[in-house]
N, C-alpha and C positions, 0 to 999 in steps of 0.2 A: 504494500500500500504506500502511496506517495505521502510524504510528510506534509502535514498542515502547519501553518503558522499558529502561534499561540492565540492570536486574535481570531483566526478562522475557527479554531476549536471553541473559543469562547462564544463566537457567534452561533456555531452549530448547536452548542449546548443551550444557549438562550432560546433558539428556535424550537428545540426539542421541548424544553420546559414550558414554553408558552403555547406550544402546539396542542392540538386535539388529536387523540388517538383514533385512528381508523385502522387500515392495514399499514398506515404510515402516519406521520405526525404532520398535521396541517395547521397553518397559522394564517390568520387574516389580520394584517397590520400594515400601517403606513411605513414605508422605508425611512421617512424622516424621523418617525418615532423610534424605530430600531436603531438608527444611526445615533440619535441623541442618547439612548440608553446605553449603547455600546461605547459612547465617547469618541466617535469618529465622524468625519464628514459624510454626507450622503454619497459623494463620489467614491470615498474609500470603502464604504459599505458595498457599493455596487461592484467594486473590484473583488471584494471577498465573496460576494454572492456569485459572481461570474465564475470564480475559481471553484467554489463548492458545486456549482451547476456542471461545470466541465468534468469534474471528478465523479459526477452522478451521486453526490451526497444529498443534493436537494433538487427539486423541480420547482419552477416558478411559473406564474401566469398572472393574468390581470387580477390583482388584489389578493393573491395567496402565495404562500411558500410551503412546500411539502418537504419534510425530512424523509428521505427514502430509507429502505432497509439497509443499504450500504452506509448511509449516514448514521443510522442507529447503531450499526455494528462498529463504526469508528469511535462511537462514544461508549461502547460496551453494553448496548441495549439490544433488545430483539423485539420484533412485533409479534412473535409467537412465544410469550413468556410462560412461566409456570405460576400456578396459584397455590397458595398455602392457606388452608382454613384452620384457624386456631380456636381451641377452647381454653379458657383461662379461669383459674380459681377466682371467685368473686372478690376475695380479700386482697388479691395481688394484682388486680387490673392496672392500677396506676403504675406500679413498678414494672410490670410486663410491657405496657405501652411505651414507657421511657426506654426500655431495652430495645424494643422494636425500632425506635427512631435511630438507633446506632447501627442497624444492619444495612447491608448493601441491597436495598430494595428499589424497585421502580416506583411503587406506590404502596401505601398501607391504609386500610380502612377499618374503622371500628364499625361493626354492624350489629343489627338486632336480628335474632332468630336462633337457629340451632348452634351457631358458632359466634364467637365474640369479635373476631378480626379476620380479615381477608388480606393477604399479602400478595403483591404482584412482584415476581422475582424473575430476573433473567435466568433462562434455563441453565446456563453455565455456572451460575452461582447458587443453584438450588441446594446442592449437597452441603456447601459451606453454611448457608442460612439455616438448614435443618440441624446441622451439628451444633451451631451456636444456640438455636432455640431449645435444644434438648438440655442445655446447661442453665436455662433461665428458670429460676424458681417461680412456680405459679402457672407454667404452661402445662395444662393437663393432657392435651391431645393435639395432634396435627394430622391433617390429611393433605396430600399434595396431588395436584393435577397438572399435567404438562399440555399446553396448547399444541395442536397439530398444525392448524392454519387458521387465519381469520375467515369467518363466514361473511362478514359485512364490515 
């Protein structure tokens, strides 16, 4: 993989974090706003976007920027993640949720229902996350599911 500049990685990460997950991450934002947040001129932003587009890390169009699977992979993410469903001891929820924040996760949600939390994990990091969860006092049960492909 070609090396990206620090600023290009910073931009790609910002696009990912602000993007909406589909089978890729899509962002609807003004380039002037992105440039301001990144601390560069609009012209400099366009150069970075052009480079990311040429490397197939992003796709752009009128009013949108998509972070592609290749772009996600450059950041260590995947659009086909694993999901971990957690049951937590009621008296330990606060402590467990704090420990969850320290894990290498794409997202974590506190939920109502048969489980207490749903974690979205990059498939390559699943074993490490499960190992760390097994050492957290208050985690009663985990169930893991690996996504095969996005449906929509």
